[in-house]
Backbone as CSV, one residue per row, in Angstrom:
resi,resn,N_x,N_y,N_z,CA_x,CA_y,CA_z,C_x,C_y,C_z
1,MET,0.816,-1.189,0.000,0.000,0.000,0.000,0.867,1.263,0.000
2,LYS,1.942,1.209,0.806,2.851,2.360,0.883,3.444,2.663,-0.499
3,ASP,3.917,1.595,-1.197,4.480,1.780,-2.538,3.442,2.358,-3.495
4,PHE,2.195,1.919,-3.377,1.118,2.417,-4.228,0.916,3.914,-4.006
5,ILE,0.871,4.335,-2.747,0.667,5.759,-2.424,1.825,6.584,-2.951
6,LEU,3.058,6.122,-2.695,4.223,6.863,-3.179,4.233,6.985,-4.700
7,LYS,3.923,5.873,-5.365,4.030,5.836,-6.816,2.913,6.611,-7.511
8,TYR,1.669,6.448,-7.048,0.541,7.023,-7.778,0.009,8.330,-7.208
9,VAL,0.198,8.577,-5.922,-0.277,9.831,-5.337,0.815,10.892,-5.410
10,PHE,2.032,10.515,-4.981,3.119,11.493,-4.942,4.053,11.402,-6.149
11,ARG,3.784,10.466,-7.057,4.588,10.266,-8.270,6.057,9.983,-7.948
12,ILE,6.291,9.209,-6.865,7.631,8.799,-6.478,7.705,7.290,-6.647
13,ASN,8.674,6.823,-7.371,8.839,5.384,-7.552,9.774,4.869,-6.459
14,PRO,9.257,4.065,-5.500,10.095,3.564,-4.400,11.142,2.550,-4.845
15,ASN,11.091,2.133,-6.087,12.046,1.153,-6.598,13.219,1.791,-7.330
16,THR,13.330,3.106,-7.275,14.469,3.778,-7.883,15.401,4.262,-6.782
17,PRO,16.690,4.287,-7.051,17.654,4.698,-6.022,17.506,6.181,-5.691
18,GLY,17.680,6.512,-4.421,17.621,7.901,-3.982,18.947,8.608,-4.205
19,GLN,18.966,9.894,-3.893,20.168,10.707,-4.102,21.387,10.206,-3.330
20,PRO,21.246,9.784,-2.055,22.445,9.288,-1.357,23.074,8.078,-2.059
21,MET,22.224,7.209,-2.570,22.713,6.018,-3.260,23.380,6.391,-4.585
22,LEU,22.748,7.269,-5.323,23.312,7.686,-6.608,24.651,8.396,-6.408
23,LYS,24.727,9.233,-5.377,25.979,9.945,-5.085,27.082,8.950,-4.730
24,SER,26.764,7.994,-3.865,27.735,6.974,-3.467,28.190,6.158,-4.670
25,PHE,27.245,5.760,-5.508,27.579,4.979,-6.703,28.491,5.779,-7.634
26,ASN,28.136,7.021,-7.908,28.921,7.851,-8.831,30.323,8.136,-8.304
27,GLN,30.460,8.251,-6.978,31.793,8.460,-6.399,32.643,7.199,-6.517
28,ARG,32.027,6.070,-6.309,32.753,4.792,-6.328,33.039,4.307,-7.751
29,PHE,32.117,4.582,-8.679,32.243,4.085,-10.052,32.028,5.214,-11.066
30,PRO,32.908,6.197,-11.100,32.695,7.343,-11.998,32.742,6.992,-13.484
31,GLU,33.357,5.876,-13.827,33.499,5.472,-15.231,32.370,4.555,-15.699
32,ALA,31.362,4.316,-14.854,30.307,3.340,-15.158,29.454,3.766,-16.355
33,THR,29.090,2.767,-17.163,28.170,2.959,-18.282,27.132,1.837,-18.243
34,ASN,26.099,1.949,-19.069,25.049,0.918,-19.178,24.495,0.546,-17.804
35,ILE,24.071,1.529,-17.048,23.674,1.361,-15.650,22.203,0.953,-15.552
36,GLU,21.946,-0.145,-14.809,20.581,-0.629,-14.591,20.388,-0.921,-13.105
37,TRP,19.444,-0.228,-12.473,19.158,-0.404,-11.053,17.943,-1.295,-10.841
38,SER,17.959,-2.044,-9.728,16.774,-2.794,-9.309,16.759,-2.876,-7.788
39,LYS,15.555,-2.919,-7.238,15.401,-3.031,-5.787,15.176,-4.494,-5.440
40,GLU,15.946,-4.993,-4.472,15.838,-6.383,-4.045,14.781,-6.516,-2.951
41,LYS,14.323,-7.730,-2.737,13.275,-7.979,-1.744,13.693,-7.570,-0.339
42,ASP,14.993,-7.659,-0.040,15.464,-7.306,1.305,15.652,-5.801,1.487
43,GLY,15.321,-5.010,0.468,15.421,-3.554,0.560,16.702,-2.974,-0.007
44,HIS,17.710,-3.813,-0.229,18.944,-3.349,-0.855,18.690,-3.070,-2.330
45,PHE,19.557,-2.279,-2.907,19.494,-2.020,-4.337,20.677,-2.685,-5.013
46,GLU,20.426,-3.235,-6.188,21.450,-3.870,-7.003,21.589,-3.040,-8.268
47,VAL,22.817,-2.820,-8.684,23.054,-2.074,-9.912,24.020,-2.874,-10.786
48,ILE,23.608,-3.086,-12.025,24.443,-3.774,-13.010,24.963,-2.710,-13.961
49,PHE,26.253,-2.764,-14.252,26.858,-1.716,-15.085,28.155,-2.243,-15.682
50,ARG,28.785,-1.421,-16.477,30.066,-1.771,-17.095,31.081,-0.672,-16.809
51,VAL,32.321,-1.105,-16.628,33.454,-0.191,-16.526,34.506,-0.724,-17.487
52,ASN,34.855,0.077,-18.478,35.822,-0.334,-19.507,35.432,-1.665,-20.153
53,GLY,34.138,-1.855,-20.384,33.644,-3.048,-21.055,33.479,-4.266,-20.164
54,ILE,33.831,-4.164,-18.896,33.729,-5.289,-17.963,32.446,-5.143,-17.151
55,GLU,31.629,-6.223,-17.117,30.374,-6.174,-16.359,30.639,-6.272,-14.864
56,MET,29.929,-5.429,-14.118,30.042,-5.409,-12.666,28.639,-5.335,-12.077
57,ILE,28.501,-5.842,-10.863,27.250,-5.741,-10.121,27.610,-5.248,-8.730
58,ALA,26.910,-4.219,-8.259,27.164,-3.687,-6.922,25.867,-3.638,-6.136
59,TRP,25.995,-3.736,-4.821,24.849,-3.671,-3.921,25.028,-2.497,-2.977
60,PHE,23.933,-1.776,-2.757,23.926,-0.622,-1.872,22.734,-0.684,-0.930
61,GLU,22.927,-0.168,0.285,21.808,0.004,1.197,21.086,1.289,0.802
62,LYS,19.862,1.431,1.264,19.075,2.616,0.906,19.767,3.910,1.338
63,SER,20.551,3.842,2.413,21.285,5.012,2.917,22.384,5.455,1.958
64,GLY,22.722,4.589,0.998,23.806,4.878,0.067,25.069,4.106,0.385
65,LYS,25.067,3.378,1.494,26.253,2.612,1.886,26.467,1.453,0.915
66,TRP,27.678,1.378,0.363,28.069,0.281,-0.514,28.305,-0.957,0.334
67,THR,27.834,-2.124,-0.135,28.049,-3.358,0.626,28.863,-4.396,-0.134
68,LYS,28.766,-4.415,-1.468,29.431,-5.486,-2.211,29.528,-5.138,-3.686
69,THR,30.589,-5.623,-4.327,30.736,-5.531,-5.783,31.260,-6.854,-6.308
70,GLU,30.676,-7.319,-7.398,31.176,-8.490,-8.113,31.599,-8.044,-9.506
71,THR,32.815,-8.388,-9.876,33.357,-8.041,-11.190,33.566,-9.315,-11.985
72,ASN,32.959,-9.403,-13.149,33.113,-10.578,-14.011,34.444,-10.479,-14.737
73,PHE,35.431,-11.182,-14.212,36.764,-11.180,-14.798,36.801,-12.061,-16.032
74,LYS,37.496,-11.597,-17.041,37.823,-12.462,-18.171,39.014,-13.303,-17.720
75,ILE,39.107,-14.504,-18.215,40.161,-15.422,-17.775,41.554,-14.807,-17.969
76,ASP,41.750,-14.073,-19.063,43.073,-13.485,-19.302,43.379,-12.303,-18.388
77,MET,42.418,-11.872,-17.579,42.650,-10.804,-16.612,43.257,-11.336,-15.317
78,LEU,43.196,-12.652,-15.118,43.708,-13.253,-13.887,45.220,-13.222,-13.846
79,GLN,45.751,-13.072,-12.642,47.200,-13.182,-12.472,47.615,-14.602,-12.879
80,PRO,48.731,-14.753,-13.584,49.171,-16.089,-14.007,49.298,-17.071,-12.844
81,SER,49.752,-16.612,-11.678,49.930,-17.524,-10.541,48.586,-18.080,-10.064
82,ILE,47.545,-17.266,-10.089,46.211,-17.728,-9.697,45.685,-18.707,-10.735
83,ARG,45.846,-18.339,-11.969,45.363,-19.200,-13.059,46.025,-20.577,-13.005
84,GLU,47.341,-20.609,-12.790,48.072,-21.877,-12.727,47.559,-22.761,-11.597
85,LYS,47.320,-22.181,-10.419,46.820,-22.954,-9.280,45.476,-23.586,-9.598
86,LEU,44.592,-22.838,-10.218,43.238,-23.325,-10.446,43.128,-24.255,-11.643
87,GLU,43.983,-24.089,-12.622,43.938,-24.974,-13.788,44.330,-26.408,-13.441
88,THR,44.933,-26.625,-12.269,45.231,-28.003,-11.846,43.940,-28.762,-11.531
89,PHE,42.841,-28.031,-11.281,41.552,-28.656,-10.986,40.720,-28.891,-12.249
90,GLY,41.060,-28.226,-13.344,40.318,-28.370,-14.586,40.268,-27.056,-15.348
91,GLN,39.298,-26.944,-16.248,39.150,-25.769,-17.096,38.382,-24.682,-16.362
92,ILE,38.964,-23.498,-16.280,38.283,-22.357,-15.667,37.238,-21.853,-16.654
93,MET,35.991,-21.894,-16.255,34.900,-21.487,-17.146,34.472,-20.046,-16.891
94,SER,34.539,-19.611,-15.633,34.210,-18.222,-15.318,34.899,-17.823,-14.031
95,SER,35.102,-16.522,-13.891,35.721,-16.014,-12.667,35.077,-14.686,-12.289
96,ILE,34.826,-14.553,-11.006,34.220,-13.334,-10.476,35.066,-12.861,-9.309
97,PHE,35.448,-11.600,-9.334,36.172,-10.987,-8.227,35.139,-10.355,-7.314
98,ILE,35.183,-10.666,-6.011,34.166,-10.206,-5.073,34.800,-9.331,-3.997
99,GLU,34.278,-8.120,-3.892,34.680,-7.192,-2.838,33.477,-6.972,-1.935
100,LYS,33.665,-7.127,-0.621,32.592,-6.894,0.338,33.087,-5.933,1.406
101,ALA,32.209,-5.067,1.862,32.568,-4.119,2.915,32.970,-4.885,4.175
102,GLY,34.157,-4.597,4.679,34.606,-5.167,5.935,35.085,-6.611,5.875
103,ILE,35.179,-7.198,4.688,35.603,-8.600,4.533,36.693,-8.648,3.464
104,ASP,37.622,-9.596,3.620,38.687,-9.753,2.624,38.103,-10.066,1.255
105,ASP,38.737,-9.552,0.216,38.321,-9.818,-1.155,38.511,-11.300,-1.483
106,THR,37.662,-11.810,-2.387,37.739,-13.213,-2.794,37.483,-13.321,-4.287
107,TYR,37.701,-14.509,-4.806,37.312,-14.862,-6.169,36.327,-16.019,-6.076
108,GLU,35.436,-16.091,-7.056,34.573,-17.257,-7.221,34.789,-17.759,-8.640
109,PHE,35.142,-19.040,-8.753,35.410,-19.644,-10.049,34.455,-20.800,-10.292
110,ILE,34.081,-20.984,-11.537,33.428,-22.223,-11.958,34.463,-22.956,-12.791
111,ILE,34.763,-24.171,-12.352,35.793,-24.973,-13.006,35.199,-26.320,-13.401
112,ARG,35.443,-26.716,-14.636,34.951,-28.008,-15.137,36.106,-29.006,-15.107
113,ASP,35.884,-30.133,-14.413,36.945,-31.129,-14.295,36.998,-32.047,-15.524
114,SER,37.888,-33.008,-15.503,38.081,-33.894,-16.662,36.877,-34.803,-16.926
115,PHE,35.953,-34.917,-15.956,34.730,-35.701,-16.141,33.547,-34.818,-16.568
116,GLN,33.846,-33.570,-16.910,32.856,-32.577,-17.341,31.911,-32.152,-16.212
117,VAL,32.318,-32.350,-14.965,31.536,-31.926,-13.803,32.013,-30.534,-13.406
118,ARG,31.054,-29.650,-13.188,31.391,-28.278,-12.805,31.431,-28.133,-11.282
119,HIS,32.397,-27.343,-10.824,32.575,-27.094,-9.403,32.715,-25.588,-9.176
120,ILE,32.283,-25.144,-8.021,32.484,-23.753,-7.616,33.644,-23.727,-6.634
121,PHE,34.614,-22.885,-6.911,35.764,-22.698,-6.035,35.748,-21.268,-5.524
122,ILE,35.881,-21.093,-4.233,36.067,-19.775,-3.638,37.524,-19.722,-3.204
123,THR,38.223,-18.650,-3.585,39.637,-18.530,-3.235,39.901,-17.162,-2.611
124,ASP,41.063,-17.062,-1.986,41.514,-15.751,-1.544,42.125,-15.036,-2.746
125,THR,42.692,-13.873,-2.534,43.223,-13.095,-3.663,44.521,-13.659,-4.221
126,GLU,45.086,-14.656,-3.552,46.289,-15.320,-4.054,45.952,-16.606,-4.813
127,GLY,44.664,-16.983,-4.812,44.253,-18.183,-5.533,44.210,-19.436,-4.680
128,TYR,44.375,-19.301,-3.367,44.293,-20.467,-2.481,42.828,-20.770,-2.191
129,VAL,42.428,-22.017,-2.401,41.037,-22.434,-2.264,40.616,-22.426,-0.799
130,THR,39.510,-21.723,-0.525,38.954,-21.680,0.831,37.648,-22.463,0.930
131,GLU,37.010,-22.688,-0.224,35.754,-23.438,-0.253,35.591,-24.044,-1.642
132,ARG,34.980,-25.223,-1.662,34.741,-25.892,-2.949,33.442,-26.678,-2.837
133,ARG,32.611,-26.599,-3.874,31.363,-27.372,-3.884,30.977,-27.718,-5.315
134,ASN,30.158,-28.747,-5.424,29.658,-29.178,-6.722,28.701,-28.102,-7.232
135,PHE,28.883,-27.669,-8.449,28.058,-26.589,-9.018,26.588,-26.956,-9.100
136,ASP,26.282,-28.134,-9.571,24.900,-28.525,-9.805,24.148,-28.887,-8.543
137,GLU,24.853,-29.372,-7.541,24.180,-29.819,-6.331,24.388,-28.886,-5.161
138,GLY,25.335,-27.968,-5.262,25.584,-26.997,-4.218,26.213,-27.585,-2.959
139,GLU,26.616,-28.847,-3.005,27.176,-29.464,-1.809,28.649,-29.134,-1.657
140,LEU,29.081,-28.970,-0.405,30.488,-28.718,-0.131,31.293,-29.977,-0.397
141,LEU,32.493,-29.785,-0.943,33.382,-30.929,-1.204,34.582,-30.847,-0.285
């Protein structure tokens, strides 16, 4: 009901980011293009955008506080030492660099083994595996 009143009586769309969020986003990602915002069920806002052709997704609280960014890394963007460590498990199919407020940065990889089974690997920024699970079943290995 509240969203209805805001949207149709006051002509305010509650699903669009407010000024604090836009200011925070523009300060953090001044080079962003192709920007698309959406409001999540938990009240956070998600924004999908590109920086220098690389797709990124960031999450913000309504106050404008940044909470997380995921960057879709191309395989050739990875440091050779990280790539070498992970290629021992199989073919790297995708890689995402994850930054979270107050937590160490990580990578998330999808790697296909020699049996064509996909696995999710979470690593630190040096490529050391901290978590591994089967992609299709979500179970920890």
